SERO-4910 file (N, C-alpha, C, O; in steps of 0.05 Angstrom, whole numbers):
BEGIN
 pado doro    nc1    nc2    nc3   cac1   cac2   cac3    cc1    cc2    cc3    oc1    oc2    oc3
  Unk    A  -2942   -397   -157  -2929   -393   -134  -2904   -406   -147  -2882   -395   -149
  Unk    A  -2915   -450   -161  -2883   -465   -167  -2882   -453   -198  -2873   -470   -214
  Unk    A  -2887   -435   -208  -2878   -433   -230  -2871   -412   -233  -2866   -405   -256
  Unk    A  -2868   -395   -214  -2855   -372   -207  -2825   -389   -205  -2810   -390   -225
  Unk    A  -2818   -401   -184  -2798   -417   -173  -2783   -423   -198  -2762   -413   -206
  Unk    A  -2803   -444   -213  -2784   -452   -239  -2773   -430   -248  -2750   -424   -241
  Unk    A  -2794   -410   -271  -2770   -395   -276  -2763   -370   -270  -2764   -351   -286
  Unk    A  -2753   -370   -243  -2731   -354   -226  -2702   -382   -231  -2680   -379   -241
  Unk    A  -2712   -407   -219  -2681   -417   -226  -2671   -418   -255  -2648   -426   -259
  Unk    A  -2687   -412   -277  -2689   -419   -308  -2666   -394   -314  -2644   -395   -325
  Unk    A  -2684   -371   -302  -2668   -332   -298  -2645   -344   -298  -2632   -347   -319
  Unk    A  -2635   -354   -267  -2617   -344   -240  -2592   -379   -267  -2569   -372   -270
  Unk    A  -2596   -400   -276  -2580   -414   -290  -2572   -403   -320  -2550   -407   -329
  Unk    A  -2593   -389   -335  -2584   -370   -355  -2561   -346   -349  -2545   -338   -366
  Unk    A  -2561   -337   -329  -2541   -307   -311  -2518   -333   -316  -2502   -327   -333
  Unk    A  -2515   -356   -306  -2498   -367   -299  -2473   -377   -321  -2448   -378   -320
  Unk    A  -2490   -382   -336  -2483   -396   -356  -2466   -367   -383  -2446   -376   -396
  Unk    A  -2471   -348   -386  -2476   -333   -398  -2444   -323   -391  -2431   -320   -412
  Unk    A  -2429   -316   -366  -2410   -305   -362  -2390   -331   -367  -2373   -329   -384
  Unk    A  -2391   -353   -354  -2379   -383   -365  -2360   -376   -388  -2336   -372   -391
  Unk    A  -2391   -379   -408  -2378   -378   -438  -2360   -355   -444  -2345   -359   -462
  Unk    A  -2359   -338   -435  -2353   -309   -441  -2327   -304   -430  -2311   -289   -441
  Unk    A  -2321   -319   -407  -2284   -315   -400  -2273   -346   -408  -2251   -354   -400
  Unk    A  -2294   -365   -427  -2280   -391   -432  -2266   -384   -460  -2245   -393   -469
  Unk    A  -2286   -361   -471  -2280   -356   -498  -2249   -327   -492  -2233   -319   -510
  Unk    A  -2249   -321   -465  -2231   -301   -463  -2202   -307   -458  -2182   -295   -466
  Unk    A  -2205   -337   -438  -2184   -351   -437  -2176   -366   -462  -2152   -370   -461
  Unk    A  -2187   -376   -482  -2180   -380   -514  -2167   -364   -516  -2143   -367   -511
  Unk    A  -2176   -342   -523  -2160   -319   -537  -2131   -309   -529  -2118   -295   -545
  Unk    A  -2121   -316   -502  -2103   -305   -486  -2086   -319   -490  -2069   -314   -472
  Unk    A  -2078   -340   -506  -2069   -354   -524  -2055   -347   -549  -2033   -350   -560
  Unk    A  -2082   -333   -553  -2078   -327   -583  -2070   -293   -583  -2059   -288   -605
  Unk    A  -2071   -275   -570  -2067   -251   -569  -2045   -239   -551  -2043   -252   -530
  Unk    A  -2028   -218   -553  -2014   -224   -524  -1995   -193   -542  -1973   -193   -554
  Unk    A  -2017   -167   -536  -1995   -147   -542  -1973   -137   -522  -1956   -121   -530
  Unk    A  -1974   -145   -498  -1950   -134   -479  -1937   -158   -465  -1946   -176   -451
  Unk    A  -1901   -146   -477  -1882   -169   -464  -1884   -169   -435  -1894   -153   -420
  Unk    A  -1870   -198   -429  -1866   -197   -395  -1847   -161   -390  -1855   -141   -378
  Unk    A  -1818   -165   -405  -1805   -141   -404  -1815   -121   -419  -1816   -121   -444
  Unk    A  -1823   -102   -402  -1833    -85   -408  -1838    -52   -387  -1844    -55   -363
  Unk    A  -1835    -29   -395  -1846     -3   -374  -1875      3   -388  -1884      5   -411
  Unk    A  -1880      5   -366  -1902     26   -368  -1911     54   -356  -1899     67   -340
  Unk    A  -1943     63   -373  -1941     92   -362  -1970     88   -359  -1987     80   -376
  Unk    A  -1974     97   -329  -2003     99   -311  -2005    138   -299  -1989    151   -286
  Unk    A  -2024    146   -309  -2030    163   -290  -2048    171   -281  -2065    174   -298
  Unk    A  -2058    178   -257  -2080    179   -250  -2098    211   -245  -2080    229   -244
  Unk    A  -2117    221   -243  -2135    240   -248  -2136    242   -211  -2136    225   -193
  Unk    A  -2138    275   -213  -2143    283   -183  -2180    271   -180  -2193    273   -160
  Unk    A  -2187    263   -197  -2216    265   -185  -2228    240   -215  -2213    231   -233
  Unk    A  -2259    234   -213  -2267    236   -240  -2288    247   -249  -2304    234   -263
  Unk    A  -2292    287   -239  -2297    305   -263  -2282    315   -283  -2258    314   -285
  Unk    A  -2306    328   -305  -2292    329   -318  -2262    350   -329  -2248    351   -350
  Unk    A  -2262    359   -310  -2243    391   -320  -2212    371   -306  -2191    376   -319
  Unk    A  -2209    353   -283  -2190    323   -277  -2185    316   -294  -2163    319   -303
  Unk    A  -2209    300   -310  -2193    281   -328  -2185    297   -367  -2168    287   -381
  Unk    A  -2193    308   -371  -2190    336   -396  -2155    337   -386  -2137    341   -403
  Unk    A  -2148    333   -351  -2115    356   -349  -2107    327   -342  -2084    330   -333
  Unk    A  -2114    296   -343  -2100    273   -344  -2099    282   -368  -2080    297   -369
  Unk    A  -2109    281   -384  -2108    271   -416  -2082    294   -435  -2067    289   -454
  Unk    A  -2089    323   -414  -2069    337   -428  -2039    333   -426  -2021    339   -441
  Unk    A  -2038    317   -394  -2014    312   -381  -2001    283   -407  -1981    280   -422
  Unk    A  -2029    263   -400  -2022    242   -420  -1998    253   -443  -1973    253   -446
  Unk    A  -2027    264   -462  -2007    268   -494  -1985    286   -490  -1966    286   -506
  Unk    A  -1986    305   -464  -1951    309   -464  -1928    288   -459  -1916    272   -474
  Unk    A  -1927    292   -438  -1918    257   -429  -1898    242   -456  -1875    241   -462
  Unk    A  -1926    232   -467  -1926    210   -473  -1910    218   -509  -1903    201   -525
  Unk    A  -1909    239   -511  -1903    247   -544  -1872    249   -530  -1856    239   -546
  Unk    A  -1857    259   -504  -1842    274   -505  -1821    233   -500  -1803    226   -516
  Unk    A  -1831    216   -478  -1817    200   -487  -1819    175   -495  -1808    154   -489
  Unk    A  -1845    186   -522  -1845    160   -542  -1811    170   -557  -1793    153   -558
  Unk    A  -1808    185   -563  -1786    202   -562  -1762    195   -562  -1747    195   -581
  Unk    A  -1753    188   -530  -1725    181   -524  -1725    145   -517  -1707    131   -507
  Unk    A  -1745    139   -525  -1748    106   -529  -1738    105   -558  -1716     93   -559
  Unk    A  -1748    113   -582  -1759    102   -601  -1741     88   -608  -1748     69   -621
  Unk    A  -1714     93   -605  -1693     75   -624  -1677     49   -599  -1660     32   -603
  Unk    A  -1687     56   -580  -1678     36   -563  -1688      5   -573  -1712      1   -574
  Unk    A  -1671    -14   -579  -1669    -46   -573  -1674    -60   -539  -1691    -75   -530
  Unk    A  -1657    -51   -531  -1652    -57   -499  -1675    -42   -483  -1684    -20   -488
  Unk    A  -1683    -68   -455  -1697    -58   -445  -1684    -39   -420  -1696    -21   -408
  Unk    A  -1647    -48   -412  -1633    -44   -390  -1632    -14   -395  -1640      4   -381
  Unk    A  -1619    -13   -424  -1619     19   -432  -1653     30   -430  -1653     54   -424
  Unk    A  -1681     20   -434  -1681     40   -424  -1701     52   -400  -1715     72   -398
  Unk    A  -1696     35   -386  -1682     35   -356  -1679     59   -352  -1691     81   -352
  Unk    A  -1657     49   -347  -1632     64   -352  -1651    102   -354  -1661    117   -337
  Unk    A  -1647    104   -386  -1659    123   -398  -1686    141   -374  -1693    163   -366
  Unk    A  -1689    127   -373  -1725    137   -359  -1714    141   -329  -1719    163   -319
  Unk    A  -1699    123   -315  -1700    135   -291  -1675    161   -295  -1666    169   -274
  Unk    A  -1668    167   -309  -1638    185   -305  -1664    213   -319  -1654    235   -314
  Unk    A  -1694    217   -335  -1697    231   -336  -1723    232   -323  -1744    239   -333
  Unk    A  -1720    223   -301  -1748    223   -279  -1755    247   -279  -1778    255   -279
  Unk    A  -1724    267   -276  -1733    303   -269  -1738    315   -295  -1762    322   -296
  Unk    A  -1725    319   -316  -1754    321   -336  -1779    312   -334  -1797    329   -330
  Unk    A  -1786    282   -337  -1818    290   -332  -1829    305   -326  -1843    321   -339
  Unk    A  -1818    303   -281  -1836    320   -269  -1837    352   -280  -1852    369   -271
  Unk    A  -1822    354   -296  -1823    386   -304  -1838    389   -329  -1843    411   -337
  Unk    A  -1846    369   -340  -1861    363   -355  -1885    366   -344  -1899    385   -349
  Unk    A  -1892    345   -326  -1914    364   -319  -1932    372   -310  -1956    373   -311
  Unk    A  -1895    385   -289  -1909    420   -273  -1916    449   -300  -1936    462   -298
  Unk    A  -1898    453   -321  -1899    465   -337  -1935    466   -346  -1951    485   -346
  Unk    A  -1939    431   -357  -1961    432   -364  -1993    445   -342  -2004    466   -348
  Unk    A  -1999    434   -325  -2007    438   -307  -2011    478   -290  -2029    488   -277
  Unk    A  -1981    487   -300  -1978    521   -307  -1989    522   -322  -2005    541   -319
  Unk    A  -1993    501   -361  -1988    528   -375  -2035    532   -378  -2049    549   -388
  Unk    A  -2042    502   -363  -2073    506   -359  -2080    521   -333  -2103    523   -326
  Unk    A  -2054    536   -315  -2075    547   -300  -2081    536   -274  -2092    549   -256
  Unk    A  -2072    509   -273  -2080    486   -253  -2059    486   -218  -2035    480   -216
  Unk    A  -2076    495   -198  -2050    493   -179  -2051    459   -163  -2051    454   -139
  Unk    A  -2050    449   -175  -2050    414   -166  -2026    408   -152  -2009    425   -155
  Unk    A  -2019    386   -136  -1999    381   -128  -1996    355   -151  -2014    342   -163
  Unk    A  -1962    355   -153  -1968    322   -168  -1940    305   -152  -1925    311   -134
  Unk    A  -1943    286   -166  -1920    273   -164  -1912    252   -184  -1929    239   -196
  Unk    A  -1888    248   -189  -1875    216   -212  -1855    208   -198  -1835    219   -190
  Unk    A  -1869    179   -198  -1846    151   -196  -1845    135   -208  -1864    125   -219
  Unk    A  -1818    126   -209  -1813     95   -216  -1815     75   -203  -1813     76   -178
  Unk    A  -1821     48   -221  -1805     29   -202  -1820     -1   -206  -1833      4   -227
  Unk    A  -1824    -16   -202  -1828    -39   -217  -1848    -60   -189  -1851    -84   -187
  Unk    A  -1855    -47   -179  -1884    -41   -164  -1903    -33   -158  -1917    -31   -138
  Unk    A  -1904    -27   -180  -1938      4   -185  -1954    -12   -192  -1950    -28   -210
  Unk    A  -1979    -10   -179  -2007    -25   -183  -2014    -13   -197  -2011     10   -205
  Unk    A  -2039    -49   -206  -2051    -38   -244  -2078    -53   -233  -2076    -72   -217
  Unk    A  -2102    -44   -242  -2122    -54   -246  -2121    -72   -260  -2099    -78   -270
  Unk    A  -2150    -93   -269  -2157   -109   -289  -2161    -95   -324  -2177    -77   -325
  Unk    A  -2153    -99   -339  -2158    -90   -360  -2165   -113   -386  -2156   -136   -391
  Unk    A  -2189    -93   -399  -2201   -105   -417  -2201   -100   -438  -2218    -84   -446
  Unk    A  -2178   -111   -457  -2187    -92   -484  -2185   -108   -506  -2165   -123   -512
  Unk    A  -2208   -105   -519  -2219   -118   -547  -2220   -147   -529  -2230   -144   -507
  Unk    A  -2209   -183   -537  -2218   -190   -522  -2198   -210   -508  -2199   -234   -510
  Unk    A  -2175   -189   -490  -2160   -201   -481  -2157   -182   -463  -2158   -157   -465
  Unk    A  -2152   -204   -434  -2154   -191   -403  -2129   -188   -401  -2115   -205   -412
  Unk    A  -2116   -165   -387  -2097   -148   -372  -2092   -162   -351  -2073   -146   -349
  Unk    A  -2089   -180   -326  -2093   -181   -305  -2086   -165   -282  -2063   -155   -285
  Unk    A  -2096   -159   -261  -2085   -141   -247  -2057   -145   -234  -2047   -166   -242
  Unk    A  -2040   -129   -214  -2023   -137   -209  -1995   -117   -206  -1993    -97   -220
  Unk    A  -1982   -122   -194  -1952   -100   -191  -1936   -109   -218  -1929   -131   -227
  Unk    A  -1933    -74   -230  -1913    -80   -255  -1897    -51   -257  -1908    -30   -251
  Unk    A  -1869    -52   -266  -1849    -33   -277  -1873    -10   -286  -1893    -18   -298
  Unk    A  -1871     14   -280  -1886     38   -298  -1866     61   -293  -1846     54   -280
  Unk    A  -1867     91   -302  -1876    108   -289  -1898    104   -282  -1913     89   -295
  Unk    A  -1909    121   -252  -1930    126   -234  -1926    158   -241  -1905    169   -235
  Unk    A  -1946    173   -254  -1956    191   -244  -1989    207   -226  -2008    215   -239
  Unk    A  -1989    207   -202  -2002    226   -200  -2004    244   -191  -1987    253   -177
  Unk    A  -2037    262   -199  -2046    291   -202  -2063    289   -178  -2078    271   -172
  Unk    A  -2056    318   -161  -2067    323   -141  -2074    293   -123  -2056    277   -121
  Unk    A  -2100    287   -112  -2105    262    -92  -2100    238    -98  -2097    219    -82
  Unk    A  -2098    237   -142  -2096    202   -141  -2126    192   -143  -2127    169   -150
  Unk    A  -2145    200   -140  -2173    192   -133  -2199    183   -162  -2221    173   -159
  Unk    A  -2182    192   -188  -2196    199   -206  -2183    177   -221  -2160    168   -216
  Unk    A  -2203    165   -249  -2189    143   -273  -2174    145   -267  -2164    160   -249
  Unk    A  -2161    123   -288  -2129    120   -292  -2128    122   -324  -2147    115   -338
  Unk    A  -2113    129   -330  -2100    108   -358  -2075    102   -358  -2059    101   -339
  Unk    A  -2074     97   -380  -2052     78   -384  -2041     56   -409  -2056     40   -420
  Unk    A  -2012     59   -413  -2009     41   -437  -1972     33   -433  -1960     31   -412
  Unk    A  -1962     30   -457  -1934     12   -446  -1914     26   -462  -1914     22   -487
  Unk    A  -1889     49   -446  -1870     54   -460  -1854     48   -471  -1841     61   -488
  Unk    A  -1852     18   -458  -1821      8   -468  -1836    -25   -465  -1846    -34   -445
  Unk    A  -1832    -43   -497  -1827    -26   -520  -1847    -12   -534  -1871    -18   -532
  Unk    A  -1835     14   -558  -1864     26   -551  -1899     26   -558  -1906     38   -578
  Unk    A  -1916     15   -541  -1931     11   -545  -1962     32   -552  -1984     24   -559
  Unk    A  -1949     71   -545  -1972     72   -529  -1983     83   -553  -2004     96   -549
  Unk    A  -1972     80   -588  -1985     82   -613  -2024     67   -617  -2044     73   -631
  Unk    A  -2016     40   -593  -2033     32   -604  -2061     25   -593  -2062     10   -574
  Unk    A  -2081     33   -603  -2112     32   -597  -2115      1   -584  -2111    -19   -597
  Unk    A  -2122      1   -561  -2121    -31   -546  -2147    -39   -554  -2156    -60   -561
  Unk    A  -2158    -17   -552  -2197    -12   -551  -2203    -46   -579  -2222    -60   -576
  Unk    A  -2189    -49   -593  -2195    -55   -623  -2164    -56   -635  -2163    -50   -659
  Unk    A  -2146    -60   -627  -2120    -73   -645  -2105    -60   -653  -2080    -63   -652
  Unk    A  -2119    -39   -664  -2104    -19   -685  -2098     14   -686  -2112     34   -682
  Unk    A  -2072     11   -694  -2061     31   -696  -2062     53   -698  -2066     59   -722
  Unk    A  -2060     77   -681  -2070    105   -680  -2037    115   -692  -2018    102   -702
  Unk    A  -2042    149   -685  -2016    159   -685  -2009    173   -657  -2025    181   -640
  Unk    A  -1981    173   -657  -1963    166   -633  -1979    188   -613  -1984    185   -589
  Unk    A  -1987    213   -631  -1983    241   -612  -2017    243   -619  -2028    265   -619
  Unk    A  -2031    220   -625  -2054    234   -627  -2070    233   -600  -2064    212   -589
  Unk    A  -2085    245   -589  -2109    244   -567  -2129    223   -580  -2141    222   -601
  Unk    A  -2128    205   -556  -2154    176   -559  -2181    198   -562  -2175    222   -559
  Unk    A  -2202    194   -565  -2226    211   -576  -2240    199   -526  -2236    182   -508
  Unk    A  -2252    218   -530  -2253    214   -495  -2281    206   -510  -2284    224   -527
  Unk    A  -2297    193   -511  -2317    180   -499  -2317    163   -511  -2341    158   -516
  Unk    A  -2301    142   -524  -2281    132   -533  -2263    114   -504  -2260     90   -504
  Unk    A  -2256    127   -485  -2237    126   -470  -2251    122   -438  -2246    109   -418
  Unk    A  -2275    144   -449  -2297    143   -420  -2310    114   -414  -2317    105   -392
  Unk    A  -2311     96   -448  -2324     84   -447  -2304     60   -435  -2312     49   -414
  Unk    A  -2281     52   -446  -2261     36   -434  -2261     46   -405  -2241     34   -397
  Unk    A  -2271     62   -381  -2259     67   -361  -2277     58   -337  -2272     53   -313
  Unk    A  -2298     57   -354  -2334     56   -345  -2327     21   -351  -2344      8   -340
  Unk    A  -2304      1   -368  -2308    -21   -381  -2293    -39   -363  -2300    -63   -362
  Unk    A  -2264    -23   -342  -2244    -29   -332  -2265    -43   -314  -2272    -66   -315
  Unk    A  -2276    -20   -295  -2291    -15   -264  -2308    -53   -275  -2303    -71   -260
  Unk    A  -2319    -58   -293  -2338    -83   -290  -2317   -102   -298  -2324   -125   -291
  Unk    A  -2288   -101   -315  -2269   -110   -307  -2264   -137   -290  -2265   -161   -294
  Unk    A  -2256   -114   -266  -2246   -127   -240  -2263   -136   -230  -2253   -153   -215
  Unk    A  -2285   -137   -228  -2303   -160   -217  -2304   -179   -232  -2311   -200   -222
  Unk    A  -2298   -179   -262  -2311   -201   -280  -2281   -219   -279  -2281   -243   -285
  Unk    A  -2253   -204   -270  -2233   -221   -262  -2233   -232   -239  -2224   -253   -232
  Unk    A  -2247   -213   -226  -2240   -230   -198  -2250   -272   -198  -2239   -293   -194
  Unk    A  -2286   -258   -208  -2301   -284   -216  -2287   -308   -232  -2288   -333   -229
  Unk    A  -2275   -294   -248  -2253   -306   -261  -2238   -330   -252  -2240   -354   -258
  Unk    A  -2219   -316   -233  -2210   -327   -222  -2222   -343   -204  -2224   -366   -210
  Unk    A  -2233   -334   -178  -2259   -346   -156  -2266   -379   -167  -2261   -401   -157
  Unk    A  -2277   -374   -188  -2287   -397   -193  -2257   -417   -214  -2259   -440   -223
  Unk    A  -2237   -402   -215  -2222   -427   -229  -2225   -427   -252  -2215   -446   -263
  Unk    A  -2239   -408   -268  -2238   -411   -304  -2204   -397   -310  -2198   -374   -306
  Unk    A  -2185   -422   -323  -2157   -413   -330  -2154   -427   -359  -2133   -424   -372
***
């Protein structure tokens, strides 16, 4: 009985040590890797649900909207100019989403918003953790918006980056679905991880 108690304590200690090392590595890497600047405009898309059809629809809307907005901001250098352009063209984004849903034969409601207080969950890309919080963004909500989300940075144009490994991919090339599903699963794990990170004061 005593041996079992000792083994249990050892295992518990190992489990505590592993996250600490992981968090320490992430904390040190934050100083080295920062893809998103402080002044940035994001794009976040919420799927109706997590079923396969709704997730595929989210990706289709993503590709259509991202392709258009990327062209709008391609040659813009000033964030205020980008803000003005995107804000003025929200009706066009709404039209793109509506036409995409119609073309796909979907009867979902949708909403397109732009503001500085769009809520984002924690996200881990490679070794860099983007903390949860409220950020400036275009938010597209499909249906009830209960499904997994996808997001990128519209300005400066970073939607062409594959944040999972830091390499560049074609701006209009759809992301690999299996890879995205893994990232979405990892995102949920990261939210818990980030909570522990702050709770224990590892920064």
